[in-house]
C-alpha positions, 0 to 999 in steps of 0.5 A, a space after each residue: 500500500 505504501 508503494 501506491 501512496 508514495 507516487 502521489 505524495 511525491 507528485 504533491 510535493 513536486 506540485 507544491 515546490 513548483 508553485 509560483 508563490 513558493 519560488 517567489 517566496 524563496 527569491 524574496 528571502 534571498 533578496 531580503 537577506 542581501 537587502 538587509 546587509 545594505 540597510 545595516 551598512 547605511 545605518 551603522 556607517 552613516 546614521 549611527 555615527 551621526 547620532 553618536 556625534 550628538 550624544 552617546 553611541 551605545 545605550 546598552 549601559 543605561 539601567 535602573 535598579 529596583 532594589 535598594 542596592 545593585 552591587 554585583 549580581 544582587 538586586 533587580 536591574 532593568 536594562 532600559 537602555 538596551 530596549 531604547 537602543 533596539 527601538 531607536 535602531 528599529 525606527 532608524 532602520 525603518 526610516 532608511 528603508 522607507 526614505 531611501 528605497 520604498 519612496 523612490 521606488 513607489 515614485 518610479 512605479 507611479 511614473 511608469 504607470 502614468 506613462 503607460 496610462 497615457 499611452 493606453 489613454 491615447 489609444 482608447 481615445 482613438 478607438 472610441 473615436 473610430 467606434 463612434 464613427 462606425 456607430 454613426 455610419 451604422 445609424 445612417 445606414 439604418 435610417 436610410 433603409 428605414 426611410 427608403 421603403 417608407 418613401 416608396 
């Protein structure tokens, strides 16, 4: 029985792998990994030094203590600096992605779509004009046929 099931399982697995969205997802993951290196380089090489010039370069050492004394391993230490640093890093990375990559690409795609719509719009106007002329000819022929026998 298992011999009969295996070809179906393999065919299903092959169909799953050959779906377009699985291949697209794999490509997106690979491109995303490469894209991550670009974004991290911009953040670490350009943005973080600018932020460091204004103030501190690392917030990881900032913390607060909940108990009376935080000497050594004693006491409960809240590392709010690392949370704040990670949040700022996320916001800066998001801003870099949006302003340097998403916004220019969306403007470019909008221009391409506008050009395409303009080309298609001129074609549609020409087709509509031709269609309207043909309708007028048809209406004129129908009117001639209708008036022709009535006049005789």
